[in-house]
N, C-alpha and C positions, 0 to 999 in steps of 0.2 A: 518405517521407511527412513533410512538415514542416507543423506546425500554425501557422497565422497568424491566430488569433482576435484580434479587435479588443477594446479595452477595453469598448466598448459591448456587444459580443456577450457578453462574460463577465459584465458587470453585469446584462444581461437574464437570463442563465442563473442567476446568483446569486439573482435574485428568485424564480425557479422553485424552486430548491433551498431557499431560506429559508422557504418555506411550511411545510416539515416539519423542516428542519434549521437551527436558529438558528446564526448565526455563532459559531465557536469562538474562545476567547481566545488571545492570544499573550502569555505572561507572562515577565517578566524574573525570573530566580531567582538571588539573591545567592550561595547556597551552591554552585550549579552553576557560576556564573561564577568563584567563587573556585577551585573544583576545576579548571576548564578554563583559567584564566588569560586569559579573554576575557569580553566582555559577551554573555551568553547569553540568548537569547529562545527559548522553547519554544512551538511551535504545537500546541495541544492538541486534535488530532483524536481523542484517546481520550475526549473529552467529547461526542461526537455521541450521538444517541439509541441507536445500535447499538454505540457504543464504538469506532468506526473510521471512517476517511475514505471508505471505499468506497461508502457509501450515497448520497453526492452523485452519483456516476456512474450508479448504478442508477436513480435517479429521473429523470435526464435521458434516459438511454437508453430507459426505458420510455415516457416522454412522447413521444419521437420515434417509437418503434415503433407506438404506438397510432394515431398520425396516418398513418404509412406503411402499416400493415397493420391496418386496423380490425377485420378478421375473424380475426386471429391467435388460435388456440385455446390457446396456451400457450408457455412458453419452457423451455429446458433449458440448463444450464451445468455447468461443472466448477469446483471450487474447493478450497482448503484451509480456507475458513471465512468470512472477512470479505466476500469478493465474493458468496458464496452467500447470506449474510444480507441483503446489499444487494438482490440479485435477488428473494429471497422477499418482502422488505418492499415493494419497488416493485411487484412483480407482484400482490400482494394488493390494493393500492390501485388497480390497473388492472383488477381482477377477472379475472386470468389465472392459469391453472395454472402452477405452477413446479416443475420437476424439477431436482434438484441432485445431481450425482455427485461423491463424495469418495473418496479412496483409503482402503483399509483402514488402521487405525491412526491415523485422523485425530483431531483434538482432540475429546474426548467432549463438552466443554461447548459448543464451536462447533456440533457436530452437534445437540445438544439445542436450541440457540438457533434454528438453521435450521428444525427441525421446529416449534418454537413459533410461528415466523413463517408457517407454512403450507406449507413446502416438502415435497415428496415426496423423501425422501433415499434415494439408492442408493449403496452402497459397492462399489467395484470397483478392482482393481489395487493396485500397491505404492506408487505416487507420483502426483503431479498429472498428469504426462503420460499415464499409463495411464488415469487417470480421464477426462481430456479426450478421448482417442481413443474411449473407450466412449460418452461423451456424443455425439460426432459420429455414431456408428452408431445410437444410439437416436433422435436427432433425425430421421434419414432414415426410420427404421422407423415412428415414431409421428407424423410430420408436425408436429413441434414446431419452433419457431424456435430455432436455436442461438445463444445469447447468448455472445459471446466475452468473454475477460478483458481484451482490449485493442481499443479502437474509438474513433474520433473523438468520439462522443457521451459515452463514458465519460471520456475525457480532458477534454472541455469541462466535464463535471460536476465532476470532482475539481479542475480548475483554479480553481474558486471558492474553495478554501481558500488557494491561492496568491494570489489577488486580495485576500482578506482580510488575509493576512500582509503583502504588499508595500504595501498601502494604509496599514496601521497602522505599518509599519516600512520606509519607502522607502529608508533609508540603510544597509541591511545590506551587509556585505562579502561574506558567503557563507552558503549554506544547505546543510545536509546532509540528504539524502533517501534513505530505503531503496528498494531496487529489488526488486520481486517479478517481475511481468511488464512493468512499465514505465509504467503509467498515472499513478502518483503523480509520478514525476520528470518525465514529459512534461507534466503539468499545471502543475507549478512553472515549468518552462522557458517554457511558453506564457504564463503569467501575467506572468512577468518581462518577456518580450519585448513583450507587449501594453502594458505600462506604460512601456516604453522605459528600463528600468533596466540597470545593469551588474553586478549581483550575481552572483557565481560560484555555480553550482549543482553540487554535488558528490554523486555517487551513492555508495551504500554497499551492499555485498553481504557475505555470509558467506564466509569462506575456503573452507568446505566446499561452497559452491554458487556457484562463480565464473563462471558462464556469461556474465553481462553484463560482468564485468571482462575476461575473455578476448576477448569481442566488441569491447570498446572498444579493447583493445590491438591487435587484429588488423584492426580497422576493417571487420569483417564478422560476421554471426551465427556464433557458435561454441557448439555444444552440448557437454554433458558427459554422462558415463555415470551420474552420481548427483548428488544434492543432499542430502547427509547432514548436515543441520543441525537443531538444536532450534528454530530460528527459522522456523516454518512459513511465515510470510508472505514470506520471501525464498528459499524452497526451490524454485528454478527450475533446470531442466537444459536446457531448450530455449527460447532467447530468441525474442521476436517480432521479425521483421525490421524492421517499421515502427518499433518502439520503438528498436531499435538505431540506425536512421537519425536519429531525433530526438535521441537521447542523444549521438551522435557530433557532431552539429551544435551542440548547445546546452549540453552539460555540460563542466565544467572537467576533471574526472577522476573515477575510480571507486576507492574505497578498500575494501580487504578487511579484515574484522575476524574474529578467532577466536571460537570458542565461549565461551571463558573471558572474553574482552573483552565479549561480548554479555551474559553473565550478570552481570558486574561492573557494567555500565551499568544493567541492570535494578535492581540493588541501589541504585545511586547515585540513580536516579530516586525510589526509595522513601525513602531517608534524606534526600535533599536537597530533595524537593518533596512527598513523600507521595502520589505518583501511581503507579498501576500501569501498567507498560509491558510489552507482550508482546515476545518476542524481536526481531522485525523492527523494532518501534518503538524499541527501545533501541539498535539498531545505529548510527543517526546519532550518538548521544552517544558510543558506543564509538569511532567514527571521529574525532570531534572531539577526544577525549582522546588518541588515537593521534597526531594532528597538533598537539598542544598547542603546540609551539615555533612553528610557522608561524602559529598563531591568536593569538599574544600581542598584546593590545591591539586585536584586531579585534571587530567587532560581528557576531555569528554567530547564526543561527537553526537550530534542530533540529526536524525534523518528528517529533512523537510520534504515529505513525500509528494506533495502536490499543492497547487494553487487554485484549484477549480472550485471556487465557492461562489454562490449566487450573490449578485450585487446587493439585493435588499437585505439578505442575511448578514453580509459582511458590513454593510453600513450600520446596521443595528448593533453588531458586535463592537465596532469601533466607537460608537457613541455610548457604549456601555448599557444599552437598552436590553430589556428582556426580549427574547426572541421565541417564536413558535418553532417547535422541533421540525426538522426536515424529514424525519422518518416516522412511519406509523408503527404502533405497537402490534 
């Protein structure tokens, strides 16, 4: 599945998204640039109304769903948090019931946020994949629309942040993007291609959740037995085949970063920019620093995809303490 949205299609989608999500800034940060040895621009998706990029896709998907299925009684999805917040937010505005399945041990604060947005929260299983499989069975039993974590409408929605970034900074040499299930990096690739740019798109995963890196290397979807990382937004063990296809065609490479590199990047974001970055959102900075030598003198963008990290975890990261993982194996 290759996405070939035109610039006009993405601009029309952006008008829909911008009704509720103002364009986010892309700031140049001198201290980060000094640390990385490159000209660094950060795309601040941590500054959306829900603190993450996902709500763009949720709004677009729900708009399409209401037109395709006007009598839809409600939706169900599985999530680690940001996707679920997006679905709950968009469903409430479409007057639809929203059921969200999360694994046991999920972020306490993300769970609270989803409930506050009107979601009916169900905890099931040890990780995202188990939660997703339970959501599939519940959708069939209750007649709910199963809203996936990866879909063309979701990609088209999140591609609007790529459109904003590339319109503001058309001369970027490369962009680092975290990979959870793949909508974010697919959207960046789609926006780059729609604008006819040559910017390298580099995916980032946690070393402890390498499914997409393995898939990229073997040129086919490769699952893992665990996704044992504190960065819940990239805790994937079963990649989406369509996303793998898009990444193989449009990404330059995928970089793996360690838990300690992710934590260090979270601290750097705070000290150098005073922005909160959840683990997945800090991973691109970690990868950029890991590739410091090859980035020398380059103009580089980092996708700061979200700020939704639990207080206790963030406090421990800032203090440099060892933390318990947020996701189960």
